[in-house]
C-alpha positions in Angstrom: 8.4 55.7 51.3 11.4 55.9 49.1 13.4 59.2 49.0 12.7 60.9 45.6 15.9 62.9 46.1 17.9 59.7 46.0 17.5 59.6 42.2 18.9 63.0 41.8 22.2 63.3 39.9 23.7 66.7 39.4 25.7 65.8 36.3 22.7 64.2 34.6 20.3 67.0 35.7 22.4 69.7 34.0 24.1 67.7 31.2 22.2 69.6 28.5 24.0 72.7 29.5 27.2 71.1 28.3 28.1 72.3 24.9 27.3 75.9 25.6 29.6 75.5 28.7 32.3 73.0 29.2 32.2 70.2 31.8 34.8 72.1 33.8 32.7 75.3 33.6 29.6 73.5 34.7 31.6 72.2 37.7 32.7 75.8 38.4 29.1 77.0 38.3 28.2 74.3 40.8 30.6 75.9 43.3 29.3 79.4 43.0 27.0 81.3 45.4 24.7 84.0 44.2 22.8 86.4 46.4 19.3 87.6 45.3 17.3 90.2 47.3 13.6 90.0 46.4 11.7 86.9 45.5 8.9 88.5 43.6 8.4 89.2 39.9 12.0 89.1 38.7 13.8 87.7 41.8 11.8 84.4 41.9 12.4 83.8 38.2 16.1 84.6 38.7 16.4 82.0 41.4 14.8 79.2 39.3 16.6 80.1 36.1 20.0 80.3 37.9 19.2 77.0 39.6 18.6 75.4 36.2 21.9 76.9 35.1 23.5 74.7 37.7 24.5 77.3 40.4 25.1 75.4 43.6 24.3 77.9 46.4 22.2 81.0 47.1 21.5 83.6 49.7 17.9 84.8 49.2 16.0 87.6 51.0 12.4 88.6 51.1 10.1 89.6 54.0 6.8 89.4 52.0 4.1 86.7 51.5 2.4 85.8 48.3 -1.0 87.3 47.4 -3.4 87.0 44.5 -2.2 90.3 43.0 1.2 88.5 42.3 -0.3 85.9 40.0 0.3 87.7 36.7 4.1 87.6 37.0 5.6 85.9 40.1 6.9 82.4 39.7 5.9 81.2 43.2 2.4 82.8 43.2 -0.4 80.3 43.1 -3.6 79.4 45.0 -1.6 76.9 47.1 1.0 79.5 48.2 -1.2 82.5 49.0 -0.2 83.8 52.4 3.1 81.8 52.5 6.5 83.5 52.8 8.0 84.2 49.3 11.5 83.2 50.3 10.4 79.9 51.8 8.2 79.0 48.8 10.9 79.9 46.3 13.6 77.9 48.2 11.3 74.9 48.1 10.8 75.3 44.4 14.5 75.6 43.7 15.4 72.6 45.9 12.8 70.6 44.0 15.0 71.2 40.9 18.3 70.6 42.7 17.9 69.0 46.1 21.6 69.5 46.8 21.3 73.3 46.8 22.7 75.2 49.7 20.2 78.0 50.3 20.4 80.6 53.1 17.1 82.4 53.7 17.0 86.0 55.0 13.3 86.3 55.9 13.5 89.9 57.2 14.8 91.2 53.9 18.0 93.2 53.5 19.1 96.4 55.2 22.4 98.0 56.3 22.5 95.8 59.4 22.6 92.4 57.7 24.2 93.1 54.3 27.7 92.0 55.3 26.2 88.6 56.3 23.9 88.5 53.2 26.9 89.0 50.9 29.3 86.8 52.8 31.0 84.3 50.5 29.0 85.5 47.5 30.4 85.5 44.0 27.6 87.7 42.5 24.6 89.8 43.6 21.5 89.8 41.4 18.9 92.5 42.1 15.3 91.4 42.5 14.1 94.2 44.7 10.9 96.1 44.1 11.3 99.2 41.9 10.5 101.5 44.7 12.7 99.9 47.3 15.3 102.7 47.0 16.9 102.6 50.4 17.4 98.8 50.4 18.7 98.9 46.9 21.1 101.7 47.6 22.4 100.0 50.7 22.8 96.7 48.9 24.7 98.1 45.9 26.9 100.2 48.2 27.8 97.1 50.2 28.5 95.2 46.9 30.8 98.1 45.8 32.6 98.2 49.2 33.0 94.4 49.4 34.0 94.0 45.7 31.0 91.9 44.8 29.9 92.2 41.1 26.2 93.1 40.8 23.6 92.9 38.0 20.2 94.6 37.8 17.7 93.9 35.1 14.5 95.9 35.0 11.2 94.5 33.7 9.9 97.4 31.5 6.8 96.8 29.5 7.6 93.7 27.5 11.3 94.0 27.6 14.3 94.4 29.9 17.0 97.0 30.6 20.2 95.7 32.1 23.1 97.3 34.0 26.1 95.6 35.6 28.3 97.1 38.2 31.7 95.5 38.4 34.5 95.9 41.0 36.9 98.7 39.9 34.3 100.4 37.7 31.6 103.0 38.2 29.4 102.3 41.2 25.6 102.3 41.5 25.6 105.6 43.3 28.1 107.3 40.9 25.8 106.2 38.0 22.3 107.0 39.4 23.2 109.9 41.7 20.3 109.4 44.2 21.9 111.1 47.2 19.7 113.9 48.6 16.7 113.1 46.3 13.1 112.7 47.4 11.3 109.5 46.3 9.8 111.0 43.2 13.2 112.2 42.0 14.7 108.9 42.9 12.1 107.1 40.8 12.7 109.4 37.8 16.5 109.0 38.1 16.3 105.3 38.6 14.0 104.7 35.6 15.9 107.0 33.2 19.2 105.6 34.4 18.1 102.0 33.7 16.4 102.9 30.5 17.8 105.9 28.7 16.2 104.7 25.5 12.8 104.3 27.1 11.7 101.8 24.4 8.7 100.8 26.5 7.1 104.2 26.6 5.4 104.2 23.2 3.0 101.3 23.9 1.9 102.0 27.5 -1.9 101.4 26.9 -3.3 102.9 30.1 -1.1 105.5 31.8 -3.5 105.8 34.7 -2.2 102.4 35.9 1.1 104.1 36.7 0.6 105.4 40.2 3.7 106.9 41.8 1.7 107.9 44.9 0.8 104.3 45.6 4.2 103.1 44.5 2.5 100.8 41.9 2.8 100.2 38.2 1.8 97.7 35.5 4.0 94.6 34.9 4.1 91.6 32.6 5.5 88.0 33.0 7.1 88.5 29.5 9.4 91.2 30.9 10.2 89.1 34.1 11.1 86.1 32.0 13.3 88.2 29.7 15.0 89.7 32.7 15.8 86.2 34.0 17.2 84.9 30.7 19.4 87.9 30.2 20.6 88.0 33.8 21.5 84.3 33.7 23.6 85.0 30.7 25.4 88.0 32.2 25.9 85.9 35.4 27.4 83.1 33.5 29.9 85.5 31.8 30.8 87.2 35.0 31.2 83.9 37.0 33.2 82.1 34.3 35.2 85.1 33.2 34.4 84.7 29.5 32.4 86.8 27.0 32.1 90.6 27.0 30.3 92.1 29.9 29.0 95.6 29.5 29.2 97.5 32.8 28.1 100.9 33.8 28.1 103.5 32.3 27.3 101.0 29.5 24.0 99.1 29.5 21.5 97.6 27.1 17.8 97.5 26.5 15.9 94.8 24.6 12.2 95.3 23.9 10.4 92.2 22.5 7.2 94.2 21.7 9.0 96.7 19.5 11.6 94.2 18.3 14.4 96.5 19.2 17.8 96.3 20.9 19.8 99.3 22.0 23.2 99.5 23.6 23.2 102.5 25.9 26.2 104.6 27.1 25.9 107.4 29.6 29.3 108.6 30.7 28.8 110.2 34.1 25.5 108.4 34.5 22.7 110.8 35.4 25.1 113.7 35.3 25.5 113.2 31.6 24.1 116.3 29.6 22.0 114.1 27.4 20.6 112.4 30.4 19.9 115.7 32.1 17.6 116.6 29.2 15.8 113.3 29.5 15.4 113.8 33.3 13.9 117.3 32.7 11.3 115.8 30.3 10.6 112.9 32.6 9.9 115.3 35.5 7.4 117.2 33.4 5.7 114.0 32.4 5.5 112.8 36.0 3.9 116.1 36.9 1.4 115.8 34.0 0.6 112.2 35.1 -0.2 113.4 38.6 -2.5 116.0 37.1 -4.2 113.4 34.9 -2.9 115.0 31.7 -0.6 112.3 30.4 -1.3 111.3 26.8 0.0 108.0 25.3 2.5 108.5 22.5 2.9 106.3 19.5 
């Protein structure tokens, strides 16, 4: 049987990128390595989008397998992949786009013990971890800050995305979110408000009972995941090629397709900011009300 990969040609496969990037820039992207922790809702779409951008190498991490509950948003979730490891499935899908990809799989996920290896030789880290994976996320962003690896996180919120970038020499993840010493509820509130000071998604949450902090579960949409991937790919391109303005923490931005709104956010001091403190106070009260079944949808 002839080798289908023999017909692959990198230059032809990604030629339609040229124009928005130069041939020299496309060649530069081919030589870059991106680390992505999490191959679920956003992480899997990140991998495929960045592969189509022409990135040549990845380190990917995930310890989970696909299930039917992933079908609404995860790129690798289908009847044929139920029960299969997410990282292996996504690596296959990416290599089906670019057979020349160099992909390292970390099938135990990420933690403090393997992060130096996970980030070795990496030009950029892209966050694809579950919202509630606070320890893994804090450990990963701390390692990025320590090793001088730029990092991007894009949160799928409602039908939009809120984006923060953390660049070497600028405010760190921990300096911005200030999660040290917090319990998981407080971490969730600080992480959500830190990502999304504008909270554009809040006004159209149709069924608040589907937000379950106890079960660490909330609603999600493929629209938001796709938006995350498109925006992250653009931020990645700018960081990797060193062109275009990159907003980094304490600056961020939030685009909500449902509300047709874009807001640039600025929180000097991160969650320590006085305006942010007011938002956190309100969010804590709302969380308490949700736990008591008293949360009402606002227009």
